[in-house]
Backbone and ligand atoms as CSV (ligand in chain L), in Angstrom:
chain,resi,resn,atom,element,x,y,z
A,1,UNK,N,N,21.410,-38.970,25.535
A,1,UNK,CA,C,20.886,-37.700,25.756
A,1,UNK,C,C,21.574,-36.548,24.907
A,2,UNK,N,N,23.043,-36.589,24.911
A,2,UNK,CA,C,23.739,-35.646,24.204
A,2,UNK,C,C,23.499,-35.679,22.710
A,3,UNK,N,N,22.981,-36.876,22.278
A,3,UNK,CA,C,22.614,-36.811,20.614
A,3,UNK,C,C,21.258,-36.288,20.645
A,4,UNK,N,N,20.326,-36.341,21.406
A,4,UNK,CA,C,19.111,-35.593,21.533
A,4,UNK,C,C,19.431,-34.050,21.438
A,5,UNK,N,N,20.171,-33.726,22.303
A,5,UNK,CA,C,20.550,-32.102,22.390
A,5,UNK,C,C,21.286,-31.510,21.156
A,6,UNK,N,N,22.003,-32.407,20.686
A,6,UNK,CA,C,22.523,-32.022,19.366
A,6,UNK,C,C,21.563,-31.980,18.457
A,7,UNK,N,N,20.671,-32.913,18.194
A,7,UNK,CA,C,19.623,-32.942,17.159
A,7,UNK,C,C,18.937,-31.636,17.454
A,8,UNK,N,N,18.578,-31.319,18.615
A,8,UNK,CA,C,17.540,-30.092,19.042
A,8,UNK,C,C,18.348,-28.698,18.440
A,9,UNK,N,N,19.627,-28.599,18.990
A,9,UNK,CA,C,20.327,-27.635,18.413
A,9,UNK,C,C,20.577,-27.389,17.076
A,10,UNK,N,N,20.699,-28.530,16.255
A,10,UNK,CA,C,20.891,-28.497,14.957
A,10,UNK,C,C,19.736,-28.101,14.194
A,11,UNK,N,N,18.440,-28.530,14.637
A,11,UNK,CA,C,17.135,-28.158,14.261
A,11,UNK,C,C,16.854,-26.723,14.433
A,12,UNK,N,N,17.219,-26.275,15.737
A,12,UNK,CA,C,17.053,-24.793,16.150
A,12,UNK,C,C,17.886,-23.840,15.213
A,13,UNK,N,N,19.066,-24.350,14.985
A,13,UNK,CA,C,20.033,-23.537,14.105
A,13,UNK,C,C,19.354,-23.538,12.775
A,14,UNK,N,N,18.944,-24.658,12.161
A,14,UNK,CA,C,18.474,-24.593,10.644
A,14,UNK,C,C,17.152,-23.883,10.523
A,15,UNK,N,N,16.341,-23.650,11.659
A,15,UNK,CA,C,15.240,-23.014,11.566
A,15,UNK,C,C,15.592,-21.389,11.678
A,16,UNK,N,N,16.349,-21.196,12.423
A,16,UNK,CA,C,16.974,-19.673,12.593
A,16,UNK,C,C,17.440,-19.408,11.216
A,17,UNK,N,N,18.229,-20.147,10.665
A,17,UNK,CA,C,18.784,-19.786,9.365
A,17,UNK,C,C,17.669,-19.796,8.178
A,18,UNK,N,N,16.607,-20.565,8.304
A,18,UNK,CA,C,15.768,-20.279,7.272
A,18,UNK,C,C,15.005,-18.959,7.474
A,19,UNK,N,N,14.691,-18.642,8.578
A,19,UNK,CA,C,13.928,-17.443,9.108
A,19,UNK,C,C,14.631,-16.266,8.590
A,20,UNK,N,N,16.141,-16.101,9.055
A,20,UNK,CA,C,16.823,-15.132,8.296
A,20,UNK,C,C,17.016,-15.114,6.952
A,21,UNK,N,N,17.018,-16.200,6.271
A,21,UNK,CA,C,17.030,-16.115,4.837
A,21,UNK,C,C,15.579,-15.623,4.193
A,22,UNK,N,N,14.626,-16.010,4.897
A,22,UNK,CA,C,13.296,-15.469,4.559
A,22,UNK,C,C,13.262,-14.165,4.696
A,23,UNK,N,N,13.369,-13.554,5.952
A,23,UNK,CA,C,13.053,-12.276,6.476
A,23,UNK,C,C,14.174,-11.252,6.330
A,24,UNK,N,N,15.425,-11.774,6.402
A,24,UNK,CA,C,16.564,-10.881,6.345
A,24,UNK,C,C,17.051,-10.461,7.946
A,25,UNK,N,N,18.227,-10.123,8.022
A,25,UNK,CA,C,18.983,-9.981,9.503
A,25,UNK,C,C,18.216,-8.934,10.303
A,26,UNK,N,N,18.034,-7.635,9.575
A,26,UNK,CA,C,17.351,-6.618,10.383
A,26,UNK,C,C,15.959,-7.224,11.005
A,27,UNK,N,N,15.224,-7.804,10.127
A,27,UNK,CA,C,13.732,-8.214,10.717
A,27,UNK,C,C,13.954,-9.359,11.712
A,28,UNK,N,N,15.042,-10.232,11.432
A,28,UNK,CA,C,15.290,-11.343,12.312
A,28,UNK,C,C,15.686,-10.766,13.748
A,29,UNK,N,N,16.611,-9.891,13.736
A,29,UNK,CA,C,17.030,-9.401,15.094
A,29,UNK,C,C,16.038,-8.460,15.730
A,30,UNK,N,N,15.248,-7.742,15.079
A,30,UNK,CA,C,14.130,-7.226,15.735
A,30,UNK,C,C,13.022,-7.915,16.365
A,31,UNK,N,N,12.773,-9.045,15.598
A,31,UNK,CA,C,11.849,-9.942,15.975
A,31,UNK,C,C,12.406,-10.648,17.352
A,32,UNK,N,N,13.706,-10.873,17.582
A,32,UNK,CA,C,14.307,-11.567,18.726
A,32,UNK,C,C,14.093,-10.600,19.871
A,33,UNK,N,N,14.039,-9.250,19.521
A,33,UNK,CA,C,14.092,-8.254,20.865
A,33,UNK,C,C,13.038,-7.611,21.056
A,34,UNK,N,N,12.228,-7.430,20.009
A,34,UNK,CA,C,11.018,-6.527,19.959
A,34,UNK,C,C,11.161,-5.299,20.747
A,35,UNK,N,N,11.850,-4.336,20.239
A,35,UNK,CA,C,11.987,-3.127,20.924
A,35,UNK,C,C,10.689,-2.328,20.920
A,36,UNK,N,N,10.473,-1.566,21.984
A,36,UNK,CA,C,9.230,-0.790,22.085
A,36,UNK,C,C,7.683,-1.694,22.209
A,37,UNK,N,N,8.030,-2.932,22.792
A,37,UNK,CA,C,6.856,-3.825,22.899
A,37,UNK,C,C,6.171,-3.269,24.294
A,38,UNK,N,N,4.961,-3.028,23.965
A,38,UNK,CA,C,4.113,-2.656,25.140
A,38,UNK,C,C,3.597,-1.302,25.301
A,39,UNK,N,N,2.811,-0.788,26.009
A,39,UNK,CA,C,2.408,0.489,26.183
A,39,UNK,C,C,3.047,1.359,27.224
A,40,UNK,N,N,3.733,2.588,26.831
A,40,UNK,CA,C,4.489,3.194,27.724
A,40,UNK,C,C,3.513,3.672,28.825
A,41,UNK,N,N,3.954,3.894,30.159
A,41,UNK,CA,C,3.390,4.286,31.079
A,41,UNK,C,C,2.586,5.665,30.993
A,42,UNK,N,N,3.587,6.535,30.116
A,42,UNK,CA,C,3.337,7.914,29.960
A,42,UNK,C,C,2.409,7.884,28.738
A,43,UNK,N,N,1.959,7.073,28.096
A,43,UNK,CA,C,1.133,7.217,26.904
A,43,UNK,C,C,0.052,8.068,27.066
A,44,UNK,N,N,-0.286,8.953,26.108
A,44,UNK,CA,C,-1.372,9.803,26.196
A,44,UNK,C,C,-2.486,9.584,24.774
A,45,UNK,N,N,-2.090,8.746,24.025
A,45,UNK,CA,C,-3.045,8.661,23.034
A,45,UNK,C,C,-2.752,7.186,22.331
A,46,UNK,N,N,-3.531,6.638,21.591
A,46,UNK,CA,C,-3.436,5.255,21.093
A,46,UNK,C,C,-4.137,5.214,19.594
A,47,UNK,N,N,-3.814,4.481,18.851
A,47,UNK,CA,C,-4.437,4.016,17.828
A,47,UNK,C,C,-4.419,2.773,17.348
A,48,UNK,N,N,-5.335,2.248,16.633
A,48,UNK,CA,C,-5.378,0.858,16.289
A,48,UNK,C,C,-5.926,0.689,14.810
A,49,UNK,N,N,-5.460,-0.476,14.016
A,49,UNK,CA,C,-5.828,-0.959,12.814
A,49,UNK,C,C,-5.928,-2.574,12.713
A,50,UNK,N,N,-7.009,-2.796,12.280
A,50,UNK,CA,C,-7.308,-4.456,12.024
A,50,UNK,C,C,-7.241,-4.701,10.719
A,51,UNK,N,N,-6.549,-5.589,10.237
A,51,UNK,CA,C,-6.415,-6.164,8.717
A,51,UNK,C,C,-7.593,-7.076,8.333
A,52,UNK,N,N,-7.585,-7.308,6.994
A,52,UNK,CA,C,-8.570,-8.421,6.722
A,52,UNK,C,C,-8.240,-9.748,7.171
A,53,UNK,N,N,-7.011,-9.819,7.829
A,53,UNK,CA,C,-6.527,-11.224,8.323
A,53,UNK,C,C,-7.115,-11.263,9.828
A,54,UNK,N,N,-7.801,-10.254,10.203
A,54,UNK,CA,C,-8.381,-10.242,11.564
A,54,UNK,C,C,-7.508,-9.773,12.767
A,55,UNK,N,N,-6.096,-9.611,12.293
A,55,UNK,CA,C,-5.270,-9.310,13.297
A,55,UNK,C,C,-5.296,-7.546,13.601
A,56,UNK,N,N,-4.959,-7.236,14.899
A,56,UNK,CA,C,-5.050,-5.891,15.096
A,56,UNK,C,C,-3.675,-5.472,15.767
A,57,UNK,N,N,-3.096,-4.321,15.043
A,57,UNK,CA,C,-2.123,-3.711,15.839
A,57,UNK,C,C,-2.374,-2.330,16.393
A,58,UNK,N,N,-1.779,-2.133,17.844
A,58,UNK,CA,C,-2.249,-0.961,18.285
A,58,UNK,C,C,-0.841,-0.247,18.705
A,59,UNK,N,N,-0.898,1.053,18.538
A,59,UNK,CA,C,0.417,2.035,18.706
A,59,UNK,C,C,-0.099,3.101,19.752
A,60,UNK,N,N,0.837,2.983,20.702
A,60,UNK,CA,C,0.725,3.776,21.801
A,60,UNK,C,C,1.691,5.158,21.675
A,61,UNK,N,N,1.355,6.468,21.967
A,61,UNK,CA,C,2.194,7.389,21.965
A,61,UNK,C,C,2.196,8.387,23.227
A,62,UNK,N,N,3.436,8.708,23.588
A,62,UNK,CA,C,3.594,9.737,24.621
A,62,UNK,C,C,3.973,10.870,23.619
A,63,UNK,N,N,3.042,12.208,23.671
A,63,UNK,CA,C,3.288,13.330,22.841
A,63,UNK,C,C,3.321,14.461,23.830
A,64,UNK,N,N,4.328,15.216,23.787
A,64,UNK,CA,C,4.428,16.565,24.424
A,64,UNK,C,C,4.906,17.625,23.439
A,65,UNK,N,N,4.133,18.687,23.530
A,65,UNK,CA,C,4.462,19.869,22.505
A,65,UNK,C,C,4.379,19.282,21.179
A,66,UNK,N,N,3.647,18.455,20.825
A,66,UNK,CA,C,3.425,18.082,19.483
A,66,UNK,C,C,4.597,17.155,18.960
A,67,UNK,N,N,5.304,16.605,20.044
A,67,UNK,CA,C,6.447,15.985,19.541
A,67,UNK,C,C,6.202,14.569,20.308
A,68,UNK,N,N,6.625,13.392,19.531
A,68,UNK,CA,C,6.630,12.114,20.279
A,68,UNK,C,C,7.816,11.846,20.874
A,69,UNK,N,N,7.584,11.667,22.304
A,69,UNK,CA,C,8.642,11.458,23.342
A,69,UNK,C,C,8.878,9.817,23.490
A,70,UNK,N,N,7.804,9.149,23.467
A,70,UNK,CA,C,7.937,7.553,23.461
A,70,UNK,C,C,6.670,7.021,22.592
A,71,UNK,N,N,7.063,5.830,22.451
A,71,UNK,CA,C,6.078,5.019,21.707
A,71,UNK,C,C,6.095,3.467,22.123
A,72,UNK,N,N,5.043,2.665,21.922
A,72,UNK,CA,C,5.045,1.486,22.050
A,72,UNK,C,C,3.975,0.687,21.101
A,73,UNK,N,N,3.891,-0.677,21.136
A,73,UNK,CA,C,3.072,-1.284,20.328
A,73,UNK,C,C,2.618,-2.426,20.894
A,74,UNK,N,N,1.400,-2.999,20.503
A,74,UNK,CA,C,1.006,-4.237,20.756
A,74,UNK,C,C,0.071,-4.886,19.750
A,75,UNK,N,N,0.316,-6.162,19.581
A,75,UNK,CA,C,-0.692,-6.902,18.375
A,75,UNK,C,C,-0.795,-8.326,18.956
A,76,UNK,N,N,-2.138,-8.666,18.251
A,76,UNK,CA,C,-2.356,-10.153,18.475
A,76,UNK,C,C,-2.162,-10.923,17.150
A,77,UNK,N,N,-1.159,-10.454,16.184
A,77,UNK,CA,C,-0.869,-10.798,14.907
A,77,UNK,C,C,0.247,-11.714,14.813
A,78,UNK,N,N,0.718,-11.699,13.713
A,78,UNK,CA,C,1.780,-12.608,13.339
A,78,UNK,C,C,3.253,-11.922,13.579
A,79,UNK,N,N,4.362,-12.718,13.437
A,79,UNK,CA,C,5.630,-12.113,13.676
A,79,UNK,C,C,5.945,-10.846,12.898
A,80,UNK,N,N,5.414,-10.779,11.513
A,80,UNK,CA,C,5.618,-9.768,10.846
A,80,UNK,C,C,4.930,-8.422,11.381
A,81,UNK,N,N,3.649,-8.622,12.075
A,81,UNK,CA,C,3.083,-7.525,12.617
A,81,UNK,C,C,3.814,-7.070,13.666
A,82,UNK,N,N,4.610,-7.780,14.473
A,82,UNK,CA,C,5.117,-7.681,15.713
A,82,UNK,C,C,6.420,-6.634,15.347
A,83,UNK,N,N,7.101,-7.059,14.212
A,83,UNK,CA,C,8.310,-6.272,13.968
A,83,UNK,C,C,7.977,-5.128,13.231
A,84,UNK,N,N,6.689,-5.039,12.549
A,84,UNK,CA,C,6.257,-3.847,11.989
A,84,UNK,C,C,5.737,-2.825,13.056
A,85,UNK,N,N,5.003,-3.312,14.100
A,85,UNK,CA,C,4.649,-2.415,15.089
A,85,UNK,C,C,5.914,-1.805,15.775
A,86,UNK,N,N,6.801,-2.787,16.069
A,86,UNK,CA,C,8.025,-2.154,16.666
A,86,UNK,C,C,8.542,-0.979,15.888
A,87,UNK,N,N,8.800,-1.348,14.477
A,87,UNK,CA,C,9.393,-0.414,13.771
A,87,UNK,C,C,8.616,1.014,13.609
A,88,UNK,N,N,7.238,0.922,13.534
A,88,UNK,CA,C,6.502,2.101,13.327
A,88,UNK,C,C,6.676,2.953,14.571
A,89,UNK,N,N,6.739,2.228,15.745
A,89,UNK,CA,C,6.946,2.844,17.059
A,89,UNK,C,C,8.412,3.640,17.097
A,90,UNK,N,N,9.244,2.920,16.828
A,90,UNK,CA,C,10.758,3.329,16.775
A,90,UNK,C,C,10.689,4.605,15.686
A,91,UNK,N,N,10.219,4.493,14.671
A,91,UNK,CA,C,10.296,5.565,13.671
A,91,UNK,C,C,9.383,6.748,14.161
A,92,UNK,N,N,8.598,6.607,15.081
A,92,UNK,CA,C,7.769,7.710,15.488
A,92,UNK,C,C,8.466,8.659,16.450
A,93,UNK,N,N,9.181,7.880,17.395
A,93,UNK,CA,C,9.868,8.688,18.640
A,93,UNK,C,C,10.712,9.819,18.000
A,94,UNK,N,N,10.563,10.991,18.566
A,94,UNK,CA,C,11.407,12.136,18.314
A,94,UNK,C,C,10.708,12.978,17.018
A,95,UNK,N,N,9.676,12.312,16.284
A,95,UNK,CA,C,9.113,13.185,15.042
A,95,UNK,C,C,7.876,14.022,15.604
A,96,UNK,N,N,7.684,15.162,14.926
A,96,UNK,CA,C,6.624,16.114,15.359
A,96,UNK,C,C,5.363,15.406,14.744
A,97,UNK,N,N,4.199,15.653,15.282
A,97,UNK,CA,C,3.007,15.181,14.977
A,97,UNK,C,C,2.729,15.208,13.370
A,98,UNK,N,N,2.947,16.329,12.895
A,98,UNK,CA,C,2.653,16.609,11.531
A,98,UNK,C,C,3.532,15.879,10.461
A,99,UNK,N,N,4.549,15.367,11.177
A,99,UNK,CA,C,5.590,14.620,10.123
A,99,UNK,C,C,5.317,13.101,10.323
A,100,UNK,N,N,4.392,12.789,11.193
A,100,UNK,CA,C,4.050,11.261,11.400
A,100,UNK,C,C,3.386,10.432,10.129
A,101,UNK,N,N,2.700,11.354,9.376
A,101,UNK,CA,C,1.984,10.812,8.254
A,101,UNK,C,C,2.980,10.372,7.083
A,102,UNK,N,N,4.124,10.787,7.209
A,102,UNK,CA,C,5.327,10.398,6.414
A,102,UNK,C,C,5.730,9.126,6.584
A,103,UNK,N,N,5.355,8.488,7.943
A,103,UNK,CA,C,5.714,7.078,8.013
A,103,UNK,C,C,4.578,6.257,7.607
A,104,UNK,N,N,4.851,5.901,6.188
A,104,UNK,CA,C,3.926,4.910,5.696
A,104,UNK,C,C,4.080,3.518,5.695
A,105,UNK,N,N,3.289,2.760,5.002
A,105,UNK,CA,C,3.544,1.208,5.143
A,105,UNK,C,C,4.772,0.991,4.474
A,106,UNK,N,N,5.103,1.668,3.266
A,106,UNK,CA,C,6.368,1.477,2.339
A,106,UNK,C,C,7.454,1.787,3.329
A,107,UNK,N,N,7.364,3.009,3.954
A,107,UNK,CA,C,8.520,3.237,4.992
A,107,UNK,C,C,8.904,2.072,5.859
A,108,UNK,N,N,7.753,1.537,6.563
A,108,UNK,CA,C,8.064,0.564,7.498
A,108,UNK,C,C,8.631,-0.594,6.976
A,109,UNK,N,N,8.002,-0.987,5.871
A,109,UNK,CA,C,8.548,-2.307,5.086
A,109,UNK,C,C,10.053,-2.023,4.714
A,110,UNK,N,N,10.210,-0.944,4.174
A,110,UNK,CA,C,11.707,-0.730,3.662
A,110,UNK,C,C,12.743,-0.686,4.809
A,111,UNK,N,N,12.135,0.110,5.984
A,111,UNK,CA,C,13.114,0.009,7.138
A,111,UNK,C,C,13.425,-1.492,7.687
A,112,UNK,N,N,12.575,-2.376,7.477
A,112,UNK,CA,C,12.518,-3.654,7.815
A,112,UNK,C,C,13.379,-4.481,7.168
A,113,UNK,N,N,13.916,-3.987,5.984
A,113,UNK,CA,C,14.769,-4.546,4.900
A,113,UNK,C,C,13.659,-5.381,3.988
A,114,UNK,N,N,12.539,-5.033,3.984
A,114,UNK,CA,C,11.516,-5.696,3.081
A,114,UNK,C,C,10.804,-6.999,3.949
A,115,UNK,N,N,9.602,-7.268,3.310
A,115,UNK,CA,C,8.758,-8.365,4.062
A,115,UNK,C,C,8.440,-9.259,3.211
A,116,UNK,N,N,8.101,-10.517,3.346
A,116,UNK,CA,C,7.668,-11.446,2.226
A,116,UNK,C,C,6.236,-10.896,1.854
A,117,UNK,N,N,6.035,-11.091,0.562
A,117,UNK,CA,C,4.815,-10.459,-0.134
A,117,UNK,C,C,3.536,-10.812,0.611
A,118,UNK,N,N,3.519,-11.827,1.089
A,118,UNK,CA,C,2.248,-12.041,2.080
A,118,UNK,C,C,2.057,-11.529,3.119
A,119,UNK,N,N,3.123,-10.902,3.634
A,119,UNK,CA,C,3.066,-10.209,5.124
A,119,UNK,C,C,3.301,-8.719,4.915
A,120,UNK,N,N,3.211,-8.122,3.570
A,120,UNK,CA,C,3.575,-6.763,3.454
A,120,UNK,C,C,2.214,-5.840,4.049
A,121,UNK,N,N,1.226,-6.473,4.160
A,121,UNK,CA,C,0.051,-5.638,4.674
A,121,UNK,C,C,0.204,-5.368,6.139
A,122,UNK,N,N,1.152,-6.132,6.834
A,122,UNK,CA,C,1.464,-5.885,8.291
A,122,UNK,C,C,2.083,-4.453,8.373
A,123,UNK,N,N,2.967,-4.164,7.507
A,123,UNK,CA,C,3.792,-3.072,7.598
A,123,UNK,C,C,2.608,-1.882,7.415
A,124,UNK,N,N,1.703,-2.091,6.407
A,124,UNK,CA,C,0.525,-1.052,6.335
A,124,UNK,C,C,-0.351,-0.725,7.585
A,125,UNK,N,N,-0.659,-2.061,8.096
A,125,UNK,CA,C,-1.385,-2.058,9.367
A,125,UNK,C,C,-0.848,-1.090,10.623
A,126,UNK,N,N,0.589,-1.351,10.719
A,126,UNK,CA,C,1.433,-0.454,11.737
A,126,UNK,C,C,1.186,1.030,11.310
A,127,UNK,N,N,1.529,1.200,10.200
A,127,UNK,CA,C,1.387,2.743,9.736
A,127,UNK,C,C,0.114,3.184,10.016
A,128,UNK,N,N,-0.891,2.532,9.765
A,128,UNK,CA,C,-2.286,2.890,9.933
A,128,UNK,C,C,-2.545,3.206,11.174
A,129,UNK,N,N,-2.090,2.205,12.170
A,129,UNK,CA,C,-2.220,2.280,13.643
A,129,UNK,C,C,-1.616,3.588,14.247
A,130,UNK,N,N,-0.479,3.963,13.615
A,130,UNK,CA,C,0.211,5.232,13.960
A,130,UNK,C,C,-0.569,6.370,13.644
A,131,UNK,N,N,-1.101,6.491,12.586
A,131,UNK,CA,C,-1.973,7.364,12.153
A,131,UNK,C,C,-2.904,7.774,12.903
A,132,UNK,N,N,-3.691,6.581,13.133
A,132,UNK,CA,C,-4.746,6.628,14.060
A,132,UNK,C,C,-4.691,7.217,15.485
A,133,UNK,N,N,-3.389,6.871,15.771
A,133,UNK,CA,C,-3.031,7.440,17.204
A,133,UNK,C,C,-2.681,8.850,17.004
A,134,UNK,N,N,-2.302,9.399,16.028
A,134,UNK,CA,C,-2.142,10.966,15.895
A,134,UNK,C,C,-3.352,11.552,15.960
A,135,UNK,N,N,-4.495,10.861,15.251
A,135,UNK,CA,C,-5.838,11.365,15.073
A,135,UNK,C,C,-6.484,11.595,16.547
A,136,UNK,N,N,-6.086,10.244,17.388
A,136,UNK,CA,C,-6.703,10.395,18.796
A,136,UNK,C,C,-5.816,11.384,19.567
A,137,UNK,N,N,-4.768,11.713,19.373
A,137,UNK,CA,C,-4.246,12.928,20.000
A,137,UNK,C,C,-4.803,14.208,19.784
A,138,UNK,N,N,-5.145,14.553,18.470
A,138,UNK,CA,C,-5.647,15.874,18.087
A,138,UNK,C,C,-6.954,15.645,18.613
A,139,UNK,N,N,-7.625,14.561,18.701
A,139,UNK,CA,C,-9.059,14.715,19.222
A,139,UNK,C,C,-9.173,14.956,20.772
A,140,UNK,N,N,-8.321,14.469,21.480
A,140,UNK,CA,C,-8.166,14.652,22.856
A,140,UNK,C,C,-7.721,16.003,23.117
A,141,UNK,N,N,-6.847,16.650,22.294
A,141,UNK,CA,C,-6.434,18.088,22.507
A,141,UNK,C,C,-7.531,18.933,22.163
A,142,UNK,N,N,-8.372,18.482,21.054
A,142,UNK,CA,C,-9.443,19.497,20.873
A,142,UNK,C,C,-10.548,19.399,21.976
A,143,UNK,N,N,-10.675,18.228,22.425
A,143,UNK,CA,C,-11.763,18.161,23.828
A,143,UNK,C,C,-11.264,18.996,24.861
A,144,UNK,N,N,-9.751,18.878,25.066
A,144,UNK,CA,C,-9.521,19.708,26.251
A,144,UNK,C,C,-9.518,21.187,25.981
A,145,UNK,N,N,-9.213,21.565,24.856
A,145,UNK,CA,C,-9.349,23.012,24.437
A,145,UNK,C,C,-11.007,23.291,24.727
A,146,UNK,N,N,-11.767,22.435,24.240
A,146,UNK,CA,C,-13.165,22.940,24.345
A,146,UNK,C,C,-13.661,22.936,25.693
A,147,UNK,N,N,-13.092,22.006,26.618
A,147,UNK,CA,C,-13.466,22.093,28.093
A,147,UNK,C,C,-13.127,23.297,28.592
A,148,UNK,N,N,-11.566,23.584,28.482
A,148,UNK,CA,C,-11.179,24.984,29.002
A,148,UNK,C,C,-11.730,26.139,28.436
A,149,UNK,N,N,-12.236,26.187,27.311
A,149,UNK,CA,C,-13.086,27.401,26.813
A,149,UNK,C,C,-14.522,27.303,27.526
A,150,UNK,N,N,-14.820,26.240,27.776
A,150,UNK,CA,C,-16.478,26.273,28.538
A,150,UNK,C,C,-15.977,26.794,29.989
A,151,UNK,N,N,-15.057,26.412,30.678
A,151,UNK,CA,C,-14.723,26.829,31.921
A,151,UNK,C,C,-14.416,28.241,32.007
A,152,UNK,N,N,-13.765,28.865,30.993
A,152,UNK,CA,C,-13.584,30.342,30.990
A,152,UNK,C,C,-14.720,31.267,30.424
A,153,UNK,N,N,-15.674,30.613,30.084
A,153,UNK,CA,C,-16.964,31.616,29.618
A,153,UNK,C,C,-17.583,32.044,30.808
A,154,UNK,N,N,-18.131,33.196,30.584
A,154,UNK,CA,C,-18.691,33.669,31.788
A,154,UNK,C,C,-20.040,32.962,32.192
A,155,UNK,N,N,-20.719,32.870,33.219
A,155,UNK,CA,C,-21.981,32.197,33.503
A,155,UNK,C,C,-22.975,32.954,32.591
A,156,UNK,N,N,-24.061,31.907,32.237
A,156,UNK,CA,C,-24.914,32.499,31.406
A,156,UNK,C,C,-26.031,33.500,32.409
A,157,UNK,N,N,-26.390,34.538,31.878
A,157,UNK,CA,C,-27.079,35.428,32.516
A,157,UNK,C,C,-28.836,35.147,32.297
A,158,UNK,N,N,-29.491,35.229,33.321
A,158,UNK,CA,C,-30.902,34.677,33.016
A,158,UNK,C,C,-31.673,35.784,32.250
L,1,FES,FE1,FE,-2.377,-10.516,10.025
L,1,FES,FE2,FE,0.401,-10.100,9.815
L,1,FES,S1,S,-1.144,-8.995,10.855
L,1,FES,S2,S,-0.995,-11.798,9.017
């Protein structure tokens, strides 16, 4: 039994070392803990992006006074989409809405310490989902403004 346990431990260690070598320390540590996973209870807008791979990344934002107070992500995609969503959410927190478009696919990829070439599109998906979430926030804000304007208009006269 101890021999089998040793074999499993060694195999696990080898796999982890291969993943670290391929993706780097930053990406590996993020993948292990996946900060910002899930939708914050206070989220007030969301955006999603689906790649040609068929996977979708969704970003949830809590925005108050045009500033991101909290953010989260969900994805049905690969490990790279998970760490990309996690990084995009993290980078968004504390930023003003108008600055969120500065968080591009390149920025997400670079902050992860790079991705394998075949996985780079995952960083772009995460950035696109983030930008979509900001668009959703502005749409909702416009609707609220429109509704409150309607409520303050005087009743129509016959
Ligand atoms: Fe589809 Fe990564 S999101 S391969």
